[in-house]
Biotite code that builds the C-alpha atoms (Angstrom):
import biotite.structure as struc

atoms = struc.array([
    struc.Atom([34.720, 135.589, 8.362], chain_id="A", res_id=1, res_name="MET", atom_name="CA", element="C"),
    struc.Atom([31.952, 137.865, 7.143], chain_id="A", res_id=2, res_name="ASP", atom_name="CA", element="C"),
    struc.Atom([32.730, 141.079, 5.349], chain_id="A", res_id=3, res_name="PHE", atom_name="CA", element="C"),
    struc.Atom([31.130, 143.982, 7.256], chain_id="A", res_id=4, res_name="PRO", atom_name="CA", element="C"),
    struc.Atom([27.683, 144.994, 6.003], chain_id="A", res_id=5, res_name="ASP", atom_name="CA", element="C"),
    struc.Atom([28.652, 148.633, 6.513], chain_id="A", res_id=6, res_name="LYS", atom_name="CA", element="C"),
    struc.Atom([31.471, 148.403, 3.946], chain_id="A", res_id=7, res_name="MET", atom_name="CA", element="C"),
    struc.Atom([31.390, 148.272, 0.152], chain_id="A", res_id=8, res_name="ARG", atom_name="CA", element="C"),
    struc.Atom([34.010, 147.601, -2.482], chain_id="A", res_id=9, res_name="MET", atom_name="CA", element="C"),
    struc.Atom([34.358, 149.780, -5.536], chain_id="A", res_id=10, res_name="ILE", atom_name="CA", element="C"),
    struc.Atom([36.286, 148.258, -8.406], chain_id="A", res_id=11, res_name="VAL", atom_name="CA", element="C"),
    struc.Atom([38.194, 150.676, -10.620], chain_id="A", res_id=12, res_name="MET", atom_name="CA", element="C"),
    struc.Atom([38.953, 149.119, -13.995], chain_id="A", res_id=13, res_name="VAL", atom_name="CA", element="C"),
    struc.Atom([41.147, 151.004, -16.486], chain_id="A", res_id=14, res_name="PRO", atom_name="CA", element="C"),
    struc.Atom([40.721, 150.876, -20.237], chain_id="A", res_id=15, res_name="ASP", atom_name="CA", element="C"),
    struc.Atom([43.976, 148.981, -20.701], chain_id="A", res_id=16, res_name="PHE", atom_name="CA", element="C"),
    struc.Atom([45.107, 145.454, -19.947], chain_id="A", res_id=17, res_name="MET", atom_name="CA", element="C"),
    struc.Atom([48.187, 144.579, -17.951], chain_id="A", res_id=18, res_name="LEU", atom_name="CA", element="C"),
    struc.Atom([49.517, 141.150, -18.775], chain_id="A", res_id=19, res_name="SER", atom_name="CA", element="C"),
    struc.Atom([50.321, 138.886, -15.860], chain_id="A", res_id=20, res_name="THR", atom_name="CA", element="C"),
    struc.Atom([53.706, 138.048, -17.373], chain_id="A", res_id=21, res_name="SER", atom_name="CA", element="C"),
    struc.Atom([54.655, 141.737, -17.657], chain_id="A", res_id=22, res_name="LYS", atom_name="CA", element="C"),
    struc.Atom([53.386, 142.305, -14.136], chain_id="A", res_id=23, res_name="SER", atom_name="CA", element="C"),
    struc.Atom([55.532, 139.447, -12.853], chain_id="A", res_id=24, res_name="ARG", atom_name="CA", element="C"),
    struc.Atom([58.640, 140.696, -14.663], chain_id="A", res_id=25, res_name="GLU", atom_name="CA", element="C"),
    struc.Atom([58.801, 143.863, -12.547], chain_id="A", res_id=26, res_name="VAL", atom_name="CA", element="C"),
    struc.Atom([58.854, 141.973, -9.235], chain_id="A", res_id=27, res_name="LEU", atom_name="CA", element="C"),
    struc.Atom([62.212, 141.477, -7.532], chain_id="A", res_id=28, res_name="PRO", atom_name="CA", element="C"),
    struc.Atom([63.582, 137.937, -7.501], chain_id="A", res_id=29, res_name="SER", atom_name="CA", element="C"),
    struc.Atom([64.135, 138.122, -3.725], chain_id="A", res_id=30, res_name="ARG", atom_name="CA", element="C"),
    struc.Atom([62.110, 139.598, -0.885], chain_id="A", res_id=31, res_name="VAL", atom_name="CA", element="C"),
    struc.Atom([63.724, 141.341, 2.061], chain_id="A", res_id=32, res_name="ASP", atom_name="CA", element="C"),
    struc.Atom([62.657, 139.761, 5.352], chain_id="A", res_id=33, res_name="ILE", atom_name="CA", element="C"),
    struc.Atom([61.562, 143.192, 6.637], chain_id="A", res_id=34, res_name="LYS", atom_name="CA", element="C"),
    struc.Atom([59.149, 143.530, 3.719], chain_id="A", res_id=35, res_name="ASP", atom_name="CA", element="C"),
    struc.Atom([57.808, 140.005, 4.236], chain_id="A", res_id=36, res_name="ALA", atom_name="CA", element="C"),
    struc.Atom([57.203, 140.686, 7.936], chain_id="A", res_id=37, res_name="VAL", atom_name="CA", element="C"),
    struc.Atom([55.585, 144.016, 7.057], chain_id="A", res_id=38, res_name="PHE", atom_name="CA", element="C"),
    struc.Atom([53.101, 142.304, 4.730], chain_id="A", res_id=39, res_name="ASN", atom_name="CA", element="C"),
    struc.Atom([52.300, 139.517, 7.174], chain_id="A", res_id=40, res_name="VAL", atom_name="CA", element="C"),
    struc.Atom([51.560, 142.134, 9.834], chain_id="A", res_id=41, res_name="SER", atom_name="CA", element="C"),
    struc.Atom([49.271, 143.943, 7.403], chain_id="A", res_id=42, res_name="ARG", atom_name="CA", element="C"),
    struc.Atom([47.357, 140.732, 6.667], chain_id="A", res_id=43, res_name="ALA", atom_name="CA", element="C"),
    struc.Atom([46.767, 140.258, 10.385], chain_id="A", res_id=44, res_name="ALA", atom_name="CA", element="C"),
    struc.Atom([45.738, 143.897, 10.712], chain_id="A", res_id=45, res_name="LEU", atom_name="CA", element="C"),
    struc.Atom([43.218, 143.436, 7.882], chain_id="A", res_id=46, res_name="MET", atom_name="CA", element="C"),
    struc.Atom([41.509, 140.597, 9.755], chain_id="A", res_id=47, res_name="VAL", atom_name="CA", element="C"),
    struc.Atom([41.519, 142.613, 12.977], chain_id="A", res_id=48, res_name="ALA", atom_name="CA", element="C"),
    struc.Atom([40.136, 145.728, 11.276], chain_id="A", res_id=49, res_name="ALA", atom_name="CA", element="C"),
    struc.Atom([37.296, 143.833, 9.612], chain_id="A", res_id=50, res_name="LEU", atom_name="CA", element="C"),
    struc.Atom([36.332, 141.660, 12.569], chain_id="A", res_id=51, res_name="THR", atom_name="CA", element="C"),
    struc.Atom([36.515, 144.383, 15.225], chain_id="A", res_id=52, res_name="SER", atom_name="CA", element="C"),
    struc.Atom([34.659, 147.013, 13.191], chain_id="A", res_id=53, res_name="ASN", atom_name="CA", element="C"),
    struc.Atom([37.620, 149.391, 13.025], chain_id="A", res_id=54, res_name="LYS", atom_name="CA", element="C"),
    struc.Atom([37.543, 150.681, 9.437], chain_id="A", res_id=55, res_name="PRO", atom_name="CA", element="C"),
    struc.Atom([40.021, 153.426, 10.296], chain_id="A", res_id=56, res_name="GLU", atom_name="CA", element="C"),
    struc.Atom([42.700, 150.704, 10.331], chain_id="A", res_id=57, res_name="LEU", atom_name="CA", element="C"),
    struc.Atom([42.039, 149.603, 6.749], chain_id="A", res_id=58, res_name="LEU", atom_name="CA", element="C"),
    struc.Atom([44.231, 152.343, 5.281], chain_id="A", res_id=59, res_name="LYS", atom_name="CA", element="C"),
    struc.Atom([47.187, 150.733, 7.038], chain_id="A", res_id=60, res_name="TYR", atom_name="CA", element="C"),
    struc.Atom([46.037, 147.141, 6.505], chain_id="A", res_id=61, res_name="ALA", atom_name="CA", element="C"),
    struc.Atom([46.142, 147.494, 2.707], chain_id="A", res_id=62, res_name="VAL", atom_name="CA", element="C"),
    struc.Atom([49.703, 148.817, 2.671], chain_id="A", res_id=63, res_name="GLU", atom_name="CA", element="C"),
    struc.Atom([52.046, 146.583, 0.708], chain_id="A", res_id=64, res_name="ASP", atom_name="CA", element="C"),
    struc.Atom([55.759, 146.225, 0.094], chain_id="A", res_id=65, res_name="ARG", atom_name="CA", element="C"),
    struc.Atom([55.789, 143.040, -1.981], chain_id="A", res_id=66, res_name="LEU", atom_name="CA", element="C"),
    struc.Atom([54.088, 143.965, -5.232], chain_id="A", res_id=67, res_name="HIS", atom_name="CA", element="C"),
    struc.Atom([52.332, 147.351, -5.297], chain_id="A", res_id=68, res_name="GLN", atom_name="CA", element="C"),
    struc.Atom([55.505, 149.482, -5.352], chain_id="A", res_id=69, res_name="PRO", atom_name="CA", element="C"),
    struc.Atom([56.682, 147.576, -8.426], chain_id="A", res_id=70, res_name="TYR", atom_name="CA", element="C"),
    struc.Atom([53.450, 146.910, -10.293], chain_id="A", res_id=71, res_name="ARG", atom_name="CA", element="C"),
    struc.Atom([52.124, 150.374, -9.544], chain_id="A", res_id=72, res_name="GLY", atom_name="CA", element="C"),
    struc.Atom([54.707, 151.816, -11.921], chain_id="A", res_id=73, res_name="LYS", atom_name="CA", element="C"),
    struc.Atom([52.907, 150.008, -14.745], chain_id="A", res_id=74, res_name="LEU", atom_name="CA", element="C"),
    struc.Atom([49.610, 151.781, -13.981], chain_id="A", res_id=75, res_name="ILE", atom_name="CA", element="C"),
    struc.Atom([49.640, 155.427, -15.043], chain_id="A", res_id=76, res_name="PRO", atom_name="CA", element="C"),
    struc.Atom([48.309, 157.697, -12.329], chain_id="A", res_id=77, res_name="GLY", atom_name="CA", element="C"),
    struc.Atom([47.935, 154.993, -9.672], chain_id="A", res_id=78, res_name="MET", atom_name="CA", element="C"),
    struc.Atom([49.422, 157.033, -6.837], chain_id="A", res_id=79, res_name="GLU", atom_name="CA", element="C"),
    struc.Atom([47.222, 160.018, -7.717], chain_id="A", res_id=80, res_name="GLU", atom_name="CA", element="C"),
    struc.Atom([44.171, 157.777, -7.886], chain_id="A", res_id=81, res_name="ILE", atom_name="CA", element="C"),
    struc.Atom([45.017, 156.359, -4.450], chain_id="A", res_id=82, res_name="PHE", atom_name="CA", element="C"),
    struc.Atom([45.380, 159.877, -3.008], chain_id="A", res_id=83, res_name="ALA", atom_name="CA", element="C"),
    struc.Atom([42.148, 161.047, -4.620], chain_id="A", res_id=84, res_name="THR", atom_name="CA", element="C"),
    struc.Atom([40.306, 157.959, -3.386], chain_id="A", res_id=85, res_name="ALA", atom_name="CA", element="C"),
    struc.Atom([41.448, 158.562, 0.187], chain_id="A", res_id=86, res_name="TYR", atom_name="CA", element="C"),
    struc.Atom([40.516, 162.245, -0.034], chain_id="A", res_id=87, res_name="ASN", atom_name="CA", element="C"),
    struc.Atom([37.089, 161.188, -1.318], chain_id="A", res_id=88, res_name="ALA", atom_name="CA", element="C"),
    struc.Atom([36.446, 158.948, 1.692], chain_id="A", res_id=89, res_name="GLY", atom_name="CA", element="C"),
    struc.Atom([37.967, 155.558, 0.894], chain_id="A", res_id=90, res_name="ALA", atom_name="CA", element="C"),
    struc.Atom([38.962, 153.521, 3.938], chain_id="A", res_id=91, res_name="ARG", atom_name="CA", element="C"),
    struc.Atom([41.515, 151.507, 1.955], chain_id="A", res_id=92, res_name="GLY", atom_name="CA", element="C"),
    struc.Atom([42.730, 151.362, -1.642], chain_id="A", res_id=93, res_name="VAL", atom_name="CA", element="C"),
    struc.Atom([44.821, 148.638, -3.199], chain_id="A", res_id=94, res_name="PHE", atom_name="CA", element="C"),
    struc.Atom([45.967, 147.016, -6.405], chain_id="A", res_id=95, res_name="LEU", atom_name="CA", element="C"),
    struc.Atom([44.026, 143.868, -7.162], chain_id="A", res_id=96, res_name="SER", atom_name="CA", element="C"),
    struc.Atom([46.307, 140.927, -7.854], chain_id="A", res_id=97, res_name="GLY", atom_name="CA", element="C"),
    struc.Atom([48.749, 141.517, -10.676], chain_id="A", res_id=98, res_name="SER", atom_name="CA", element="C"),
    struc.Atom([46.759, 144.569, -11.825], chain_id="A", res_id=99, res_name="GLY", atom_name="CA", element="C"),
    struc.Atom([45.533, 146.653, -13.472], chain_id="A", res_id=100, res_name="SER", atom_name="CA", element="C"),
    struc.Atom([42.293, 146.859, -11.464], chain_id="A", res_id=101, res_name="THR", atom_name="CA", element="C"),
    struc.Atom([42.268, 148.913, -8.275], chain_id="A", res_id=102, res_name="LEU", atom_name="CA", element="C"),
    struc.Atom([39.840, 148.365, -5.402], chain_id="A", res_id=103, res_name="ILE", atom_name="CA", element="C"),
    struc.Atom([38.585, 150.885, -2.860], chain_id="A", res_id=104, res_name="ALA", atom_name="CA", element="C"),
    struc.Atom([36.916, 149.997, 0.427], chain_id="A", res_id=105, res_name="LEU", atom_name="CA", element="C"),
    struc.Atom([34.292, 152.584, 1.350], chain_id="A", res_id=106, res_name="VAL", atom_name="CA", element="C"),
    struc.Atom([31.592, 152.994, 3.955], chain_id="A", res_id=107, res_name="ASP", atom_name="CA", element="C"),
    struc.Atom([28.242, 151.783, 2.604], chain_id="A", res_id=108, res_name="ALA", atom_name="CA", element="C"),
    struc.Atom([26.673, 155.195, 3.191], chain_id="A", res_id=109, res_name="ASP", atom_name="CA", element="C"),
    struc.Atom([29.507, 157.109, 1.475], chain_id="A", res_id=110, res_name="GLU", atom_name="CA", element="C"),
    struc.Atom([27.949, 159.245, -1.271], chain_id="A", res_id=111, res_name="ARG", atom_name="CA", element="C"),
    struc.Atom([30.824, 161.477, -2.368], chain_id="A", res_id=112, res_name="GLY", atom_name="CA", element="C"),
    struc.Atom([33.294, 158.847, -3.441], chain_id="A", res_id=113, res_name="PHE", atom_name="CA", element="C"),
    struc.Atom([32.057, 157.993, -6.943], chain_id="A", res_id=114, res_name="LEU", atom_name="CA", element="C"),
    struc.Atom([31.461, 161.606, -8.069], chain_id="A", res_id=115, res_name="PRO", atom_name="CA", element="C"),
    struc.Atom([34.890, 162.694, -6.789], chain_id="A", res_id=116, res_name="ALA", atom_name="CA", element="C"),
    struc.Atom([36.682, 159.817, -8.524], chain_id="A", res_id=117, res_name="LEU", atom_name="CA", element="C"),
    struc.Atom([34.736, 160.261, -11.763], chain_id="A", res_id=118, res_name="LYS", atom_name="CA", element="C"),
    struc.Atom([35.594, 163.982, -11.812], chain_id="A", res_id=119, res_name="ASN", atom_name="CA", element="C"),
    struc.Atom([39.267, 163.279, -11.146], chain_id="A", res_id=120, res_name="PHE", atom_name="CA", element="C"),
    struc.Atom([39.459, 160.633, -13.873], chain_id="A", res_id=121, res_name="LEU", atom_name="CA", element="C"),
    struc.Atom([37.676, 162.915, -16.362], chain_id="A", res_id=122, res_name="ALA", atom_name="CA", element="C"),
    struc.Atom([40.062, 165.791, -15.567], chain_id="A", res_id=123, res_name="GLU", atom_name="CA", element="C"),
    struc.Atom([43.015, 163.484, -16.225], chain_id="A", res_id=124, res_name="LYS", atom_name="CA", element="C"),
    struc.Atom([41.396, 162.028, -19.382], chain_id="A", res_id=125, res_name="SER", atom_name="CA", element="C"),
    struc.Atom([41.554, 158.563, -17.851], chain_id="A", res_id=126, res_name="LEU", atom_name="CA", element="C"),
    struc.Atom([38.806, 156.257, -19.053], chain_id="A", res_id=127, res_name="ASN", atom_name="CA", element="C"),
    struc.Atom([38.203, 153.968, -16.077], chain_id="A", res_id=128, res_name="TRP", atom_name="CA", element="C"),
    struc.Atom([35.045, 152.065, -15.210], chain_id="A", res_id=129, res_name="GLU", atom_name="CA", element="C"),
    struc.Atom([33.940, 152.381, -11.579], chain_id="A", res_id=130, res_name="LEU", atom_name="CA", element="C"),
    struc.Atom([31.433, 149.952, -10.111], chain_id="A", res_id=131, res_name="LYS", atom_name="CA", element="C"),
    struc.Atom([30.263, 148.624, -6.781], chain_id="A", res_id=132, res_name="TYR", atom_name="CA", element="C"),
    struc.Atom([30.735, 144.904, -6.268], chain_id="A", res_id=133, res_name="VAL", atom_name="CA", element="C"),
    struc.Atom([29.361, 142.606, -3.637], chain_id="A", res_id=134, res_name="ASN", atom_name="CA", element="C"),
    struc.Atom([31.623, 140.457, -1.515], chain_id="A", res_id=135, res_name="VAL", atom_name="CA", element="C"),
    struc.Atom([30.926, 136.745, -1.707], chain_id="A", res_id=136, res_name="SER", atom_name="CA", element="C"),
    struc.Atom([30.247, 135.292, 1.710], chain_id="A", res_id=137, res_name="ARG", atom_name="CA", element="C"),
    struc.Atom([30.520, 131.821, 0.181], chain_id="A", res_id=138, res_name="GLN", atom_name="CA", element="C"),
    struc.Atom([34.187, 131.976, -0.801], chain_id="A", res_id=139, res_name="GLY", atom_name="CA", element="C"),
    struc.Atom([35.550, 130.184, -3.829], chain_id="A", res_id=140, res_name="ALA", atom_name="CA", element="C"),
    struc.Atom([32.956, 128.087, -5.595], chain_id="A", res_id=141, res_name="ALA", atom_name="CA", element="C"),
    struc.Atom([32.659, 126.223, -8.852], chain_id="A", res_id=142, res_name="ARG", atom_name="CA", element="C"),
    struc.Atom([30.436, 127.924, -11.412], chain_id="A", res_id=143, res_name="ILE", atom_name="CA", element="C"),
    struc.Atom([28.057, 125.471, -13.003], chain_id="A", res_id=144, res_name="GLN", atom_name="CA", element="C"),
])
């Protein structure tokens, strides 16, 4: 599946590391079936949103009940950053893997996102690096 040309990813990298082991420790040992079903439905919605050119669905497709509510507590200001990102035009914002990097999905022609996020982070004295990244259309590959 191709990632839409009209979308970009912005990676938000904080100035602190979050160890995978610490990130795993905060996860519950069991998952409620309702939460598992919720996440599976969101994965399907993500595919539908990206393949049918419906970016307005991405905000719902990135919702999570399996790890973000727990790991997000380890990232100072994460909820505020999410809210600011959405107010600045993000289509979806999520925690990447075990953290601490956050990713925002934005329209390729969105010009207000980076300035708004940089201003917010500066006001909060948070030293995060923001950068656009390309999406690999090749998938996983061995680096030679």
